[in-house]
N, C-alpha and C positions, 0 to 999 in steps of 0.2 A: 378563490375567495376574494371578492372585491372589498378593499379596505379603505379606499380614499374617502376623505371627508368624514371619517368616523374615528372617534377617540377611544383609545384603550382606557380601561379603568384607571382613573387618576387618584383613587382614594388611598392607594398605598402610600402613606406619607413617609416618607423617610425623613417628613421628618423621618422619613420613609415610613411613614406612620400609617398604614392603611386602615382607615377607619372612617366610615361614612354612615349615612342614614337611609339610603335607599338603593335599590338594585341598579346595576350598571348595564343597562341595555338600551338606553335612549340614544338617539342620534347626537352626534357631536355638535356643540355650539361653542365657539370661542368668541367672547364678547369683544367689541371694537376697542375698548380700552386696553385689554390685554394685548391685542394685536398691535396697537400703537406703541405700547411699552416694550414690545419685542426689540425694537431698534434702540431702546434706551438701556438695555442690558449692557453691563460693562463689557467692552470689547478689548480690554487690556490684554496684549499678547505676552504671556510669560513662558519661560522655558518649561517644556512639558505639556503645554497646551496643544491641542490637535490642530494642525495646519489646515487652511481652507481647502487645499487640494484633497487632503485626506477625508475631509468632511463630505465633499462632493462624491468621491469614490465610494465611500461607505454607503451613501444614499443610493447611488447607482446599483450597487451590488445587492443590497438587502431590503430595499423598499419594493418588495416583489410580490406581496400578497400571499406569502406562505403562512403556515400556522404560527411561525415565529418570525413575525415581520417587524418592520421598523425602518430605519433606526430611530429610536426615541432618545432624546437627551437635549441638554442645553445647547450644545453646538449646532445641532440640526435645526432646532427651533429658531435660533438667533442668526445663523449665517446662511442657510438656504434661502434663496430669493422667494420661494413660494412653498413653504412647508405645509404638510398636511396637518389637520387638527390633531391626529393621534401622535404627532411628534412633539407636541407641547409637553414639557416635563414638569408642569405645575405640580406642586406638592412633592417634588423629587429634587430637593435643593442641593445639587452638587454639580460642578461643571465638568467633571471628568468622565462619568459613565456613558457607555453606549448600551442601550437596552434593545433586545429583540424579544418582544412580548406578543402574546396573542390571547384571544378568547376562543376556547375550544369546547365543543359539545361532544362527549364521548359516550357511546352506549355501553350498557352493562356487559361485562365479560370480554372487553377489548384489551388488547396489548398494543399500545402505541409505542413503537420502538424508534428512538431518536439516536442517530449516529453522528459523530462529529470528530473534529480534530481539536485537541487542546490548543487554544489560541496563544499567541505571544503577547500576553498582557500581565500586569501585576497581579490582579485579582479576578477570579472567574467564579460565577455562581449560577446554579440552576434552582429556581423556586417555582412552586405551584401553590396557588391559593384557591380556596373555596369562599363563596360569599355566604356567610352564616351570621345570624343574629345582628344583621345590619352592619356587618364589617367584613373586610377581607381577612381571612385567617390562613396562615400556613397550614397545609395538611400535615398530618403526623408523618415525619420523615420527609417532608416535601421541600426542605431547603438543603441543598447539597453544595457546600463550598468546594472550589476546585481541588484543594489539597486532599479532600475526603473522597473524591471520585476514584473509583478503581479503573485503571487503564485496561484496555483490551489486551489479550494475551500477546506478548511480544512487543508491546508498546510501553512508553515511559510517561508517567504523570509528571510534567515539569513543574508543578506547583508544590511538590514536597520539598522542604528545605534540603539543600544539597544536591537536588536533581539537575540533570542536564536540561537547560531551558531550550536548547536548540536540537533536541533529539528528533531525528527524522521520523521515527515511528511514534506517533503521539495520539492514537485514536482512543475514543471512549464510546460506550453505548449506555443509554438510559432507557428504562422501561417505565411507562406510565400505564398502570393497570387499573381498570375498573373491576377489581376483584378484591375479595377479602384478604387481609394480611394474615400470615400464619400467627397463631396465638403466641407462639414462642418467638420473641424478638430475634433470637439468635438464628432462627430459620429463615428470616427475611433475606431476600436476595440483595446483593449490593447494587447501588445505582438504580434502585427501584422505588417508585412512589405507588403505594397502594391506596386506592380511593374508595374501596368498598364495592360490593357487587350490585351496582345500580347505575342508572344513567347519571352522568355528572356534567355540569358546566364548570370548567376550570379557567383560571387566568394565570398567566405567568410565562416564564421562559428564561432567557439568559441575560446575565449582566457581565460586562467587561469593563474593568477599570485600568486606565493607564496603559494603552498599547505601546509597544516598543517604538522608539524613534524610527521614523521612516515607514510605518505601517498605517493602515486605515484604522478606524475606531474600534473594529472588532478584533484586531490583531491577527486576522486571517489572510490579509492581502496587502500588497504594497500601497503606499500612500498616493503616488502619482503615476503609476505604471499599470498597464493591464495585468491582471492576475493570471499566472500560469496554472494555478490550481482551481479546482472546482469550488462550489460553495462550501463554507465551513460546516454546514449542517445538512443532513438528509433524514428522511423518516419514511416509515411504512407502517401498516397496521394489520393485525390479525383479529378478526371478529370472533364472537363467542362460538359461532358455528364452524370456525376454522377457515373461513374464506379470507383471502388476502386482498389488501388494498394497496395500490401503489401510492407514491407521494402525491401525485396529482389527484387520485381518487380520494385519498384521505383528506386532502385540503378541501375538496369540493364537498365532501360529506360532513366533516367535523368543523370546518371553519365557520365562525360567526362574524357578523359585522361587529367590529370592535366598538364597544359602547363607552359611555362616559358616566362616571358616578358624580353626583353633585359635590361641591365642597362640604366639609363637615359642618359649616355654619354659614347662613346667609347674612347679608349686610345688616338687616334689621335685628337679627339675633345677636350679632357681634356688637352693635352699638347699644343694644340693651344692656349687655354686660359692661361695656365701657362706661355707661351712665348710671350704673347701679350705685345708689348712695351707701350701700352696705359693703362696698369694696374695701380691700385693705387700705387703711387711712394713709399709707405712705404714698399712694398714687393719686393722681388727679385725673379729671376727665380728659385733659389734653395728653396725658402720658400713658394711661392704663393699657395693659397691666404692668407697665414699667414703673419702677421706683428709683429714687436717686442712688440707692446702694444695691440695686438688683445684681445678682451674680448668676452664673450658670447653674442650672439644676438638671438632674437626670430625667430624661423622658421615660416615664413608666406606663402612661396610658394617655389616650386622647382626652379623657375626662379631666385628668390632672393638668395636662399642658394647656388645654383650652379654657376650662372652667376654673380649675383649682388655682391657676395663676392670678386670678382676680380676688381670691378669697383671703380673709384674714388667716394668719398662720395656724391658729388653733382649729379653724374650720377645715382648712386644707388637709391637715394631718388626719382628719377623720375619713377622708376619701378611701374607699376600699382599693386594695391592690388587685389588679386583674389576675385571674387564675390562668388565663391563656396568654402566654408571652410570645405566641407565634404570629401576631399581626405585625405588619411592617415589612420593610424591604429585606431585612436580614436579622433573624432572631439572635444571632451571635455578635451583633454590633451594638455598642452603647452610643446613644445620642444625647448630647447635652444642649440645652436650650437656654437662651437669655433674651429677654425683651428690653429694648432700649428706647430712648427718646432724646431728641436734641433739645427738648425743654430743659434738660439738665446740663447741656454743654454741647458744642458742635463736634467734639471728638470723643469717641469711646476707645480707650486704650486698655488692652489686656495682655497678660504675660504669664507664662508657665514653662515648664520643661517639656521638650518635644520627645514623645516616645520614639524608640528606634523602629525602623521600618525597612522592608526589602526594596531598596532603590534599584529598580530594574529597567528604567526608561531607556538608558543608554546601551541597551542590548547586552545586559549582564548575562554571562554564559551559564553561571550556576545560581540556582535559586537561593537567595540569602534567607536568614531568619529575621525575626524582629519582635519587639514587644507588641506591635500591632501589624496587621496586614496593610493598613491604609489609614491615614488621618487627614481630615480636612475641616475647614470652617467656611461658612457662607452667610451672606446677608440675604434676606428673603422678605417677601410680602406677608401680609396677614393670612390667616386661615381662609378668608373669603376668596382669596386669589391663589396664593401659594407660589407665585413666580419667584425665581432666583434672580437676584440682582448681580452679585459678584461673589467670588470665592477663590481661595487658594488651597492647595493640598501640600502635604508634608515636604516634598522636595523643593517646593517653591518658596519655602519660608526660611530665611537665614536664622541661624542660632549663634549664640556667643560661645566662648570657650567652655562654659559649663553646661551647654546644651539647652539654654533657655531662649525662647523666642519672644519678640514683642510685635504686636499687631495693632495698627491704628485703623479705625473705621471712621470715615468722614465723607462728606461730599467732595468732589474733585476740587472745588474752589477753596475748600478748607484744608486741603492736604498740606501738612508741614513740609518744608523743603528738605528736612532731614528724615522724613519718613520714606526711606529708600533702601533697597537691598544693600547698596554700598555702605550705608550707615547701620546695617544690621537690623532693619525694620521692614516688616511687610505692611502693605497698605491695601485696604479693601474699600470699595465704593459703598457708601451707606445705602444708596438707592433712593427711589422716589416715594418712599413711605409705604402705606398700606396696600397700594397697588390696585385701586378700584376706581371705576368711573362714577363716583358718587360725591355729591357736595360735602359729605361728612368726611371724606378721605383726609387723613392726617399725614401730611408730608414729612412731619418731624418724627413719625413713629418708625421703629425698626425692630428687627428680630435677627438673632444669630443662631445658627445651628452648627454644632461641632460633632463630628463623628469619629469614634474610635472603632475601627472595623476589625472584628475578630481578634480581640486581645488574647495574647498568649495565656494559656491556662495557668502558667507558673509565674506570670507577671505580678509582682507584689502590689502594684498600684492600679490594678485593673478596675475601671469604674463599674464593672458588672458585679463586683462584690457587694454584699449587704453592708449597711452602715452609713454614717454621715458622709456625704460625698466628698467634702473638702478634706476630711480626715483620711478617708480611704485612699484618695488620690495623692495626697501629700504634695510634693513639688509639681506634679503634673496637673493639678487643679488650676484652671485659668481664673485669675483674679483681675477685675477691671475697675476702671474709674473714668469719670468725665473730666475733660480739660479743654483748653483752647489751643488754637494753632500757635499763638504767640508763646504760650507757656511751654508747649512741647518743643518748639524751635529753640527756646532759651535753655530749658532744663532737661530735655530728653525724657526718658521713661522714669517713673517712680518705681524703684525696685522693691519697695515694701509698702503694703497697703494697710 
């Protein structure tokens, strides 16, 4: 399957938000402005970031045209000298993940069997999407987190809390079936995605977050040395008539040119929203949809995050909640969104308590537990573009004796001298605004995305619970305000808003 110069569906917004308006089969096109801004993405090296050598090794090993190709992610798009279009992680705003995704056409009655080794990473996920009703939707049972996967007989699943992360036998098998699922859910096989007995075009593959120190982005091979092991994945297929296809044959028969879906809104539509005189009166044309006192809200649907954010509160409250919560990168992750504008101040500062997490980067031998599997926050462009400017994840953020973090968002020239790890403060680059090559581009505009990945079902403050978000999350709810460099250098963070 030849995949160069063609882009995988980029509508899965994580905001990881996968929601778009037309099918993803067109040839890739990366506009010149986006290419130019690639070099402007923050290149701050933080502990836990993937080293350059590991980025190159990952690309050498997995940019191979297989059904699950890549690697896709911020590192590959920003650091490889000549990345392919499908490696652009627009609308996937996080710096840590490595994605191996593909577009696959499977005939009815097929069993596509995928075999692999559990990688040495913090978080591992397999997801399959269908394009339905103008959006990418997780298939029923089509998102399997690493800790949920059943290991092969005699193997260990290293993602279960308390498991041996260095277990030598660590194999798994996943089946993608274009067959009907058993009516009784209890009779459904483990590690199996049922797509119905019909021809299907699917999208998806594997996500790896935070590879162990010294490994490549997938967690399957060393960062700077040749790998002694084979690829981390292999596959074969059995067709409805019982005939077998090798990996090469399955790739040739099922693999499609990876297409691109358009952004969820074009520039004219976006600026029509920006200039709407009926917007929430707290915002101006220069700031919309940001308001002076805007705070983080829970992403529930594209309609709310994109259109509702401009509305008056009483109108926004009337928007229907989506019935299908399977769209997006991971249905078990909570995404919090906040729109910002330097019209209200050159610094945006926010503070909250950090959830506990399994800190595995330094080759932890036993899988820890945590209130979440992973936490991060990033600055990003508007929905027109979706580029990621900068971000930090949990282990990179200092906390005080009570477990609270402080994060400052600004341009580099506005960074306070005390916004440093030594002073207990994390800093994120605001970035160049909406991120489009358009005269209307507002360089003062900003957006923040915070993710709470797979909150523990027993965590009292999980944002996935119903109710008012600030009340539900208590001390873990991030509260922010605008200020100046001089004020922060003099007074530090305001601990009560």
